[in-house]
N, C-alpha and C positions, 0 to 999 in steps of 0.2 A: 566743172572747180576738181571737187573732189569727191570722197563721199558725204552721205546725206549727213546734215545735223543730228540724227535720233544714233546713227549708228555710231559717230564719232562720242557724242557723249555717250552714249554703251560702253565704250571702248573705256573711255575715261574715269566710268565709273569700281574698272575691274583694276586703277593703279593707285594705288595704296596710299599716297599724299597728294597734299595738293603739290606741292612741288615739281611732284611726278607728272599730274597733270599739265600743268604747263610746260614743264621741256618738252612734251610729245607737241601738243600745238607749238612751239615755238617750233618745233624740226619740220612741223606742216607745212608754216607761217614761211617762212623766214624764204626756202627759194622762190614761196607764190611772189614778197616781194621787192627779193632781188630781181624777177624776171617786168618789175615796173620800176623798179629805183635803180640804178646800176652802179649806183658808188657805195661802198662796204659798209661808208661810217653811218649813211642816210638810215641803208637797209637796216646796219641793227636798230638804231635809234625806232626805227619807223615801228620797227619787228616790238621791240617792249613797248612801244606804247601802247601796239592792240596785246598785247599779251595782260596790260590794266583791267581790258574789260574783263566781264564777266563770263565763265566758259560759254555755256552758254547761245553765249551774243558772238562766240569767236567762231563756233561751228557755222551757226547762222551766216559767215559771216565764208566761211570755208565752202559752204554750197551757193551760194549765190555773189556773183564776177564783179554784180553792178555797185556791191553794196559795198566792199570789198573795194574793188576800184574806187568808191568814192572814203571809204574811214582811209586808205592810203592816201588818197586828195590831204582829206584832213592833217591827216598827220605830218605829213612833207610841207602844209605851210602853216601849223604849227612849230615847227620845228623851223622855219625861213623865219616865221615874226621872228621869233625867239635871238637869232643871228643880229650879234652887231654889224651899224651898214658901214 
């Protein structure tokens, strides 16, 4: 997928606030989620759900396509289960 988890964590350490770290990770996540979820509203929701994870876990997801796809699918399932029938 992208850079190694340790490279991403090292870059995160240079960012001054948690907000900037999450913004950086969101910028990495959104285009990847968009490739799997073509609905922009769902893409934003899934990305937001992923950003609730710890930064080190997000970095591991960015490193592993299988783990990333599993988490995206979990997010989609959760969102769809909350929608009115």
